C-alpha positions as CSV (number, residue, x, y, z in Angstrom):
1,M,39.2,-15.6,13.9
2,T,37.3,-18.9,13.9
3,K,35.6,-20.3,10.8
4,A,32.2,-19.9,12.6
5,N,32.9,-16.2,13.2
6,S,34.1,-15.7,9.7
7,N,30.9,-17.3,8.3
8,S,28.7,-15.2,10.6
9,R,30.4,-12.0,9.5
10,H,30.1,-13.0,5.8
11,H,26.4,-13.8,6.4
12,D,25.8,-10.4,8.1
13,S,27.6,-8.6,5.2
14,G,25.5,-10.4,2.7
15,S,22.2,-9.7,4.4
16,S,23.2,-6.0,4.8
17,G,23.9,-6.0,1.1
18,V,20.4,-7.4,0.3
19,G,18.9,-4.6,2.5
20,L,20.9,-1.8,0.9
21,L,20.1,-3.1,-2.6
22,S,16.4,-3.3,-1.8
23,S,16.4,0.2,-0.4
24,V,17.0,1.4,-4.0
25,V,13.4,0.5,-4.8
26,P,11.7,3.1,-2.6
27,L,14.5,5.6,-3.3
28,S,14.1,5.3,-7.0
29,L,10.3,5.7,-6.8
30,F,10.8,8.8,-4.6
31,I,13.2,10.4,-7.1
32,L,10.9,9.6,-10.0
33,L,7.9,11.2,-8.1
34,C,10.0,14.3,-7.4
35,F,10.6,14.7,-11.2
36,L,6.8,14.6,-11.7
37,W,6.2,17.2,-9.0
38,P,6.6,20.4,-11.2
39,D,4.1,19.1,-13.7
40,V,1.6,18.2,-11.1
41,V,2.0,21.6,-9.4
42,R,1.1,23.2,-12.7
43,G,-2.2,21.2,-12.7
44,R,-1.3,18.2,-14.8
45,V,-2.9,14.9,-13.8
46,F,-1.3,11.6,-14.8
47,Q,-3.7,8.7,-15.5
48,L,-3.4,5.1,-16.5
49,Q,-6.3,2.8,-17.4
50,W,-6.9,-0.8,-18.5
51,P,-10.3,-2.4,-19.0
52,W,-11.2,-4.9,-16.2
53,I,-15.0,-5.6,-16.6
54,P,-16.2,-2.6,-18.6
55,S,-19.8,-3.7,-18.6
56,L,-19.8,-3.3,-14.8
57,D,-18.0,0.0,-14.9
58,L,-14.8,-1.7,-13.6
59,Y,-11.5,-0.5,-14.9
60,L,-7.9,-0.7,-13.6
61,R,-7.6,3.1,-13.2
62,F,-4.8,4.9,-11.6
63,R,-4.7,8.7,-11.1
64,L,-1.8,10.9,-9.9
65,D,-2.7,14.4,-8.9
66,G,-1.4,16.8,-6.3
67,L,-2.9,15.0,-3.3
68,S,-2.0,11.5,-4.4
69,L,1.5,12.6,-5.3
70,L,1.9,14.1,-1.8
71,F,1.0,10.8,-0.2
72,C,3.1,8.8,-2.7
73,L,6.1,10.9,-1.6
74,I,5.3,10.2,2.1
75,V,5.0,6.4,1.4
76,T,8.2,6.1,-0.7
77,G,10.2,8.4,1.6
78,A,9.1,6.5,4.7
79,G,9.7,3.3,2.8
80,F,13.3,4.3,2.1
81,I,13.9,5.3,5.7
82,V,12.4,2.0,7.0
83,S,14.5,0.0,4.5
84,L,17.7,1.6,5.7
85,Y,16.8,1.0,9.3
86,S,15.9,-2.6,8.5
87,C,19.4,-3.1,7.0
88,S,20.8,-2.9,10.5
89,Y,17.9,-4.2,12.5
90,M,17.5,-7.4,10.3
91,A,21.2,-7.9,9.7
92,G,22.1,-11.6,9.9
93,H,18.5,-12.8,9.7
94,P,18.3,-16.0,7.6
95,H,15.1,-14.8,5.9
96,I,15.9,-11.2,5.3
97,G,15.1,-11.5,1.6
98,R,11.6,-12.5,2.4
99,Y,11.2,-9.7,4.9
100,F,12.2,-7.1,2.3
101,A,9.8,-8.7,-0.2
102,F,6.9,-8.3,2.3
103,L,8.0,-4.7,3.2
104,H,8.1,-3.5,-0.4
105,A,4.9,-5.3,-1.3
106,F,3.3,-3.5,1.5
107,M,4.7,-0.2,0.3
108,I,3.4,-0.8,-3.3
109,S,0.0,-1.7,-1.9
110,M,0.0,1.6,-0.1
111,L,0.9,3.4,-3.3
112,G,-2.0,1.5,-5.0
113,I,-4.4,2.8,-2.3
114,V,-3.5,6.4,-2.8
115,T,-3.4,6.3,-6.6
116,A,-6.4,4.0,-7.4
117,D,-9.2,5.8,-9.2
118,N,-11.6,2.8,-8.9
119,L,-13.3,2.0,-5.6
120,L,-13.0,-1.7,-6.0
121,L,-9.4,-1.5,-7.1
122,L,-8.8,0.6,-3.9
123,F,-10.5,-2.2,-1.9
124,V,-8.1,-4.8,-3.5
125,F,-5.1,-2.8,-2.5
126,W,-6.5,-2.3,1.0
127,E,-6.8,-6.0,1.4
128,A,-3.2,-6.4,0.1
129,T,-2.0,-4.1,2.9
130,T,-4.0,-6.2,5.3
131,V,-2.2,-9.4,4.1
132,F,1.3,-7.9,4.0
133,S,1.0,-6.1,7.3
134,Y,-0.1,-9.4,8.9
135,L,3.0,-11.1,7.4
136,L,5.3,-8.3,8.6
137,I,3.9,-8.2,12.1
138,G,4.0,-11.9,12.4
139,F,7.4,-12.3,10.7
140,D,9.0,-13.7,13.9
141,H,6.3,-16.4,13.9
142,E,8.1,-18.5,16.5
143,S,7.1,-15.9,19.2
144,D,3.7,-16.4,20.8
145,T,3.5,-12.6,21.4
146,T,4.2,-11.9,17.7
147,R,1.6,-14.4,16.6
148,E,-1.0,-12.8,18.9
149,N,-0.2,-9.3,17.7
150,A,-0.5,-10.5,14.1
151,R,-3.9,-12.0,14.8
152,Q,-5.2,-8.9,16.4
153,A,-3.9,-6.7,13.5
154,I,-5.5,-8.9,10.8
155,L,-8.9,-8.9,12.7
156,I,-8.9,-5.1,13.0
157,T,-7.8,-4.4,9.4
158,S,-10.2,-7.1,8.0
159,A,-13.1,-5.4,9.9
160,G,-12.0,-2.1,8.3
161,G,-11.9,-3.7,4.9
162,L,-15.4,-5.1,5.3
163,A,-16.7,-1.7,6.3
164,L,-15.0,-0.2,3.3
165,L,-16.6,-2.8,1.0
166,I,-20.0,-2.1,2.4
167,G,-19.5,1.6,1.9
168,I,-18.4,1.1,-1.7
169,L,-21.5,-1.0,-2.4
170,L,-23.8,1.6,-0.8
171,L,-22.2,4.3,-2.9
172,K,-22.9,2.3,-6.0
173,A,-26.4,1.6,-4.9
174,A,-26.9,5.4,-4.5
175,G,-25.9,5.9,-8.1
176,A,-22.2,6.7,-7.8
177,S,-19.7,5.5,-10.2
178,F,-16.9,3.1,-9.1
179,T,-14.5,5.7,-10.6
180,L,-13.4,8.0,-7.7
181,S,-12.8,11.1,-9.9
182,H,-16.4,10.9,-11.1
183,G,-17.8,10.8,-7.6
184,V,-17.9,14.5,-7.1
185,A,-20.3,15.0,-10.0
186,A,-22.8,12.5,-8.4
187,G,-22.7,14.3,-5.0
188,D,-26.3,15.7,-5.2
189,Q,-27.7,12.4,-6.4
190,I,-26.0,10.5,-3.5
191,R,-27.2,13.0,-0.9
192,Q,-30.8,12.6,-2.0
193,H,-30.7,8.8,-2.0
194,A,-32.3,6.7,0.8
195,V,-29.0,5.0,1.7
196,Y,-27.1,8.3,2.2
197,P,-27.5,8.2,6.1
198,A,-26.2,4.7,6.2
199,L,-22.9,5.8,4.6
200,F,-22.0,7.6,7.8
201,T,-22.8,4.7,10.2
């Protein structure tokens, strides 16, 4: 065996180790969520909150109920499977550590979207998924096709983010709270407001 082949095999083994180690992150989150499942099924809601700009009704609020837990399990389960697949697919890549950092940051952003109980916080996580999906799609940045695909992806997701922000501001103008769990209570007020038809355009 030549020295070059030996170094290549050692490098592949090291990169696979990085991938397997990083797979522990989504797997651990998935297992933790499974432990919470019985309590959520019985109707318990887990909530976390930190003040952001209280005078503007802005709080860092997270809520884990039955629906959000289901999506969290899907996100972390898929994240674990993708991580395992990537261990082989990305084996030997010189920047595999950066790839897994982007991958797990994207997954955490998705978890933020499904657990955020504040509309502006949800928007922040949406924009985070936009950034990290762009970085993942364009990871092989030396390829012209990859760069073009990444540009198309960020244009589409940015347009979606802009529409989301406009919708959030219209909801606030109609009298809704930025807190998602309080939105149901303001349903009648929102439906009677002049901006209500614009929320569906």
